[in-house]
MIDO-65269 format. One record per residue: x, y, z of N, C-alpha, C in turn; residue in one letter. Coordinates in steps of 0.05 Angstrom, whole numbers, padded with zeros to 5 digits, always signed. Layout:
BEGIN
XYZXYZXYZa
...
END
This chain:
BEGIN
+01818+01810+01952+01824+01793+01930+01843+01807+01912x
+01865+01794+01905+01884+01806+01886+01876+01798+01858x
+01877+01817+01838+01870+01810+01811+01889+01789+01801x
+01878+01770+01786+01894+01749+01775+01889+01746+01745x
+01889+01722+01736+01885+01717+01708+01856+01722+01700x
+01852+01728+01675+01826+01734+01665+01819+01713+01643x
+01795+01703+01644+01786+01683+01624+01766+01697+01606x
+01766+01691+01580+01746+01701+01561+01754+01729+01551x
+01737+01749+01554+01741+01775+01542+01764+01790+01554x
+01773+01810+01539+01796+01826+01548+01789+01844+01571x
+01805+01842+01592+01799+01857+01617+01802+01887+01613x
+01818+01895+01594+01823+01924+01590+01802+01938+01574x
+01785+01923+01559+01765+01935+01543+01736+01930+01552x
+01733+01909+01568+01706+01901+01576+01697+01918+01600x
+01673+01930+01597+01661+01945+01619+01634+01932+01625x
+01625+01935+01649+01600+01923+01658+01579+01944+01659x
+01555+01938+01649+01533+01957+01650+01520+01955+01678x
+01519+01977+01692+01509+01978+01719+01480+01988+01719x
+01463+01974+01734+01435+01981+01737+01429+01983+01767x
+01406+01996+01774+01398+01994+01802+01380+01970+01804x
+01370+01963+01827+01355+01939+01832+01328+01939+01816x
+01319+01963+01808+01294+01965+01793+01298+01963+01763x
+01323+01960+01755+01330+01957+01726+01335+01983+01712x
+01337+02005+01727+01343+02031+01715+01373+02032+01708x
+01379+02041+01685+01407+02042+01675+01422+02064+01689x
+01445+02058+01700+01462+02077+01714+01486+02086+01697x
+01504+02068+01692+01529+02076+01678+01546+02051+01672x
+01568+02055+01658+01588+02034+01655+01605+02034+01680x
+01613+02010+01688+01632+02008+01711+01655+01990+01702x
+01677+01993+01715+01701+01977+01710+01697+01949+01722x
+01713+01930+01713+01712+01904+01724+01719+01904+01754x
+01736+01923+01762+01744+01925+01791+01719+01933+01807x
+01704+01953+01798+01680+01961+01812+01659+01939+01813x
+01657+01924+01791+01638+01901+01790+01646+01880+01810x
+01672+01874+01812+01682+01854+01831+01675+01863+01859x
+01678+01889+01865+01671+01899+01892+01641+01894+01898x
+01624+01897+01878+01595+01892+01883+01591+01862+01890x
+01604+01845+01875+01601+01816+01880+01612+01809+01908x
+01635+01819+01915+01648+01812+01940+01631+01823+01964x
+01620+01846+01961+01603+01858+01983+01575+01846+01983x
+01569+01827+01966+01543+01815+01963+01522+01837+01957x
+01529+01856+01940+01512+01878+01934+01498+01874+01906x
+01501+01851+01894+01489+01846+01868+01461+01835+01873x
+01441+01849+01863+01413+01841+01865+01407+01820+01844x
+01415+01824+01819+01411+01805+01798+01429+01812+01775x
+01432+01793+01756+01449+01797+01733+01434+01788+01707x
+01445+01797+01685+01435+01789+01659+01458+01781+01641x
+01453+01762+01623+01474+01753+01604+01492+01732+01616x
+01505+01719+01598+01525+01698+01605+01550+01712+01616x
+01564+01700+01635+01588+01712+01646+01607+01720+01623x
+01619+01744+01626+01637+01754+01605+01666+01756+01614x
+01671+01756+01640+01698+01756+01650+01699+01738+01675x
+01722+01724+01678+01727+01709+01702+01752+01720+01714x
+01749+01730+01738+01771+01742+01753+01781+01722+01774x
+01806+01715+01773+01817+01696+01793+01831+01712+01815x
+01826+01703+01839+01837+01717+01862+01859+01700+01876x
+01860+01702+01901+01881+01688+01917+01873+01660+01924x
+01891+01646+01937+01887+01619+01947+01876+01620+01975x
+01854+01605+01980+01842+01604+02007+01861+01587+02024x
+01869+01598+02047+01889+01586+02064+01879+01559+02074x
+01854+01556+02082+01844+01531+02094+01839+01510+02073x
+01826+01518+02051+01818+01497+02031+01839+01493+02009x
+01856+01513+02005+01876+01511+01984+01865+01517+01956x
+01839+01524+01954+01827+01530+01929+01831+01560+01921x
+01833+01564+01896+01835+01592+01886+01807+01603+01882x
+01804+01628+01890+01777+01641+01887+01774+01651+01858x
+01749+01651+01849+01743+01661+01823+01715+01674+01823x
+01713+01697+01810+01688+01711+01807+01682+01713+01778x
+01659+01704+01770+01650+01706+01742+01632+01730+01739x
+01641+01750+01724+01626+01775+01721+01606+01772+01698x
+01583+01782+01702+01562+01784+01681+01564+01811+01667x
+01555+01813+01642+01557+01838+01628+01538+01860+01638x
+01516+01851+01652+01497+01870+01663+01492+01863+01692x
+01496+01882+01710+01495+01877+01738+01477+01897+01752x
+01456+01888+01765+01439+01906+01781+01448+01904+01810x
+01452+01928+01822+01461+01928+01850+01439+01935+01869x
+01442+01926+01893+01423+01932+01914+01426+01961+01922x
+01406+01972+01935+01408+01999+01944+01391+02017+01926x
+01393+02043+01931+01377+02063+01917+01395+02082+01902x
+01387+02088+01878+01402+02108+01862+01388+02135+01866x
+01404+02156+01863+01392+02183+01865+01373+02188+01842x
+01355+02207+01846+01335+02213+01826+01349+02223+01800x
+01371+02237+01802+01385+02247+01778+01397+02225+01762x
+01401+02201+01774+01413+02179+01760+01394+02165+01741x
+01368+02171+01744+01348+02157+01728+01349+02166+01698x
+01355+02191+01693+01358+02200+01666+01376+02225+01666x
+01401+02220+01673+01419+02243+01675+01425+02255+01648x
+01432+02280+01648+01440+02293+01623+01469+02286+01617x
+01475+02276+01594+01503+02270+01588+01519+02296+01586x
+01543+02296+01596+01561+02319+01595+01568+02325+01566x
+01568+02351+01560+01576+02359+01533+01606+02362+01532x
+01619+02343+01520+01648+02344+01516+01653+02341+01486x
+01676+02349+01477+01682+02345+01449+01681+02316+01441x
+01691+02298+01458+01690+02270+01452+01661+02260+01448x
+01644+02268+01466+01616+02259+01464+01602+02272+01441x
+01608+02297+01435+01597+02310+01411+01605+02297+01386x
+01631+02291+01383+01641+02279+01359+01629+02251+01356x
+01625+02237+01378+01612+02210+01377+01583+02213+01368x
+01569+02233+01378+01541+02237+01370+01539+02242+01340x
+01557+02258+01329+01557+02265+01301+01574+02246+01284x
+01583+02225+01296+01598+02203+01282+01622+02213+01267x
+01636+02233+01279+01660+02245+01267+01655+02256+01239x
+01630+02264+01233+01624+02277+01208+01621+02307+01212x
+01633+02322+01193+01628+02351+01193+01600+02355+01185x
+01585+02370+01201+01556+02375+01195+01552+02396+01174x
+01574+02405+01161+01571+02424+01139+01580+02412+01113x
+01603+02399+01111+01612+02387+01086+01605+02358+01084x
+01599+02345+01106+01592+02317+01106+01615+02297+01105x
+01639+02307+01106+01663+02290+01106+01668+02279+01134x
+01680+02255+01135+01688+02243+01160+01717+02249+01166x
+01723+02255+01191+01750+02263+01199+01758+02248+01224x
+01785+02249+01229+01795+02239+01255+01788+02260+01276x
+01786+02251+01301+01779+02270+01323+01797+02294+01324x
+01822+02290+01319+01841+02313+01321+01837+02334+01300x
+01821+02327+01279+01816+02346+01257+01789+02360+01260x
+01775+02354+01282+01748+02365+01285+01747+02387+01306x
+01726+02403+01304+01722+02425+01324+01692+02425+01332x
+01687+02439+01354+01659+02443+01362+01650+02470+01351x
+01629+02469+01335+01619+02494+01323+01592+02500+01336x
+01589+02525+01343+01564+02535+01354+01546+02545+01331x
+01523+02532+01328+01505+02538+01305+01498+02568+01307x
+01487+02576+01329+01484+02605+01334+01509+02613+01350x
+01527+02629+01338+01552+02635+01351+01549+02648+01379x
+01568+02642+01396+01567+02654+01423+01566+02685+01421x
+01579+02696+01400+01580+02725+01397+01552+02736+01390x
+01534+02719+01381+01507+02727+01374+01486+02717+01395x
+01496+02710+01418+01478+02701+01439+01473+02672+01440x
+01486+02656+01424+01484+02627+01425+01495+02616+01451x
+01487+02592+01458+01496+02580+01483+01511+02554+01477x
+01528+02546+01496+01543+02521+01493+01527+02498+01505x
+01507+02488+01489+01492+02465+01498+01486+02448+01474x
+01478+02423+01479+01475+02402+01459+01459+02412+01434x
+01438+02427+01438+01420+02435+01416+01432+02458+01399x
+01456+02467+01406+01468+02490+01392+01496+02483+01382x
+01505+02459+01384+01532+02452+01376+01532+02429+01356x
+01550+02430+01337+01554+02408+01318+01584+02404+01314x
+01590+02381+01303+01617+02373+01296+01623+02387+01269x
+01646+02400+01267+01654+02413+01243+01684+02410+01238x
+01692+02407+01213+01720+02406+01207+01731+02434+01210x
+01757+02437+01213+01769+02463+01217+01764+02482+01194x
+01765+02471+01169+01761+02488+01146+01732+02500+01146x
+01712+02483+01151+01685+02493+01152+01680+02512+01175x
+01692+02506+01198+01688+02523+01221+01699+02551+01216x
+01723+02552+01204+01736+02578+01198+01719+02592+01176x
+01710+02578+01156+01694+02590+01135+01668+02601+01145x
+01655+02587+01164+01630+02597+01175+01635+02621+01193x
+01657+02620+01208+01664+02643+01226+01643+02648+01247x
+01639+02673+01253+01620+02682+01273+01592+02686+01262x
+01584+02670+01242+01558+02673+01230+01541+02649+01235x
+01515+02651+01231+01497+02628+01233+01500+02613+01206x
+01491+02588+01204+01492+02574+01179+01477+02589+01157x
+01454+02602+01163+01439+02616+01143+01456+02640+01133x
+01468+02655+01152+01484+02678+01144+01508+02670+01127x
+01519+02647+01133+01543+02638+01118+01535+02622+01093x
+01509+02617+01090+01499+02600+01068+01512+02573+01068x
+01513+02561+01092+01524+02534+01096+01503+02518+01112x
+01484+02506+01098+01463+02491+01112+01474+02467+01127x
+01461+02463+01150+01468+02440+01167+01458+02414+01154x
+01473+02393+01157+01465+02367+01147+01447+02352+01166x
+01447+02360+01192+01430+02347+01212+01425+02367+01234x
+01402+02365+01247+01395+02383+01269+01408+02373+01294x
+01422+02391+01309+01435+02383+01334+01414+02376+01355x
+01420+02356+01371+01402+02347+01392+01417+02337+01416x
+01403+02336+01439+01415+02325+01463+01409+02295+01464x
+01430+02279+01463+01426+02250+01464+01415+02242+01491x
+01399+02221+01491+01389+02210+01516+01412+02196+01531x
+01408+02190+01556+01429+02177+01571+01437+02150+01559x
+01417+02135+01549+01423+02109+01536+01439+02113+01511x
+01431+02132+01494+01447+02138+01470+01476+02145+01477x
+01478+02162+01498+01505+02170+01507+01522+02145+01515x
+01509+02126+01530+01524+02102+01538+01533+02086+01514x
+01515+02084+01494+01523+02069+01470+01546+02083+01455x
+01544+02109+01453+01565+02124+01439+01591+02125+01454x
+01591+02122+01481+01615+02124+01497+01630+02098+01500x
+01621+02076+01490+01634+02050+01494+01637+02037+01467x
+01662+02033+01458+01667+02020+01432+01666+01990+01434x
+01665+01979+01458+01666+01950+01461+01642+01940+01476x
+01619+01946+01466+01594+01937+01478+01589+01907+01471x
+01584+01891+01491+01578+01863+01487+01549+01860+01477x
+01544+01838+01463+01518+01833+01451+01495+01835+01471x
+01498+01823+01494+01477+01824+01515+01472+01853+01523x
+01493+01869+01526+01490+01896+01534+01476+01913+01513x
+01484+01909+01487+01472+01924+01465+01443+01918+01463x
+01435+01893+01465+01407+01886+01463+01391+01899+01486x
+01402+01899+01510+01389+01912+01532+01386+01942+01528x
+01408+01955+01519+01407+01984+01515+01388+01991+01492x
+01388+01976+01470+01370+01982+01448+01341+01982+01457x
+01335+01963+01475+01307+01962+01484+01299+01985+01502x
+01319+02002+01510+01314+02025+01527+01318+02051+01513x
+01323+02050+01486+01326+02075+01472+01299+02090+01470x
+01300+02116+01470+01275+02131+01467+01262+02125+01440x
+01236+02124+01439+01221+02117+01415+01223+02139+01394x
+01227+02164+01402+01228+02187+01383+01256+02197+01378x
+01276+02179+01380+01303+02188+01376+01309+02193+01347x
+01330+02208+01342+01339+02214+01314+01350+02189+01303x
+01343+02181+01279+01354+02157+01266+01382+02162+01256x
+01397+02141+01255+01425+02143+01247+01428+02146+01218x
END
């Protein structure tokens, strides 16, 4: 099927939430990957009203144009690997800045991503590690001021305790264009003891 016109939401920003057949959350997938699931008859079930309509080619015998209506949440047949059930989100600057909402965890100011740095609460030079529970978002000024010291040594208290986001929190933070059906589903799967915003 060749991609054609799109009806409703923007094809460039809409992503489909992928689940396994048991309802376990896997990841965001592109509309192209979602179409492949529909075409291969690998969709076990869907949730939400269709969010995209992808038009394909003209059927030679009938003369009708094919169309697939994609739902915002798609569960696929088959089995997911055990690590897919609650994978650890990768620690990248983009995901760190999203977790901390582009706020410097020392001065509390909000910055553009290009003005932020990854700060190690316990510096690497003092045996700190590069993992979620030891890194925070910091502006360049505060990072330089803190230097190779801990917040206590630098007398720069943290505004929030660093934490490893759950996979669901990571999915919410990684997509700026979450549809209402997707957000409702994800919110119902957030950990009960998560850090409040």
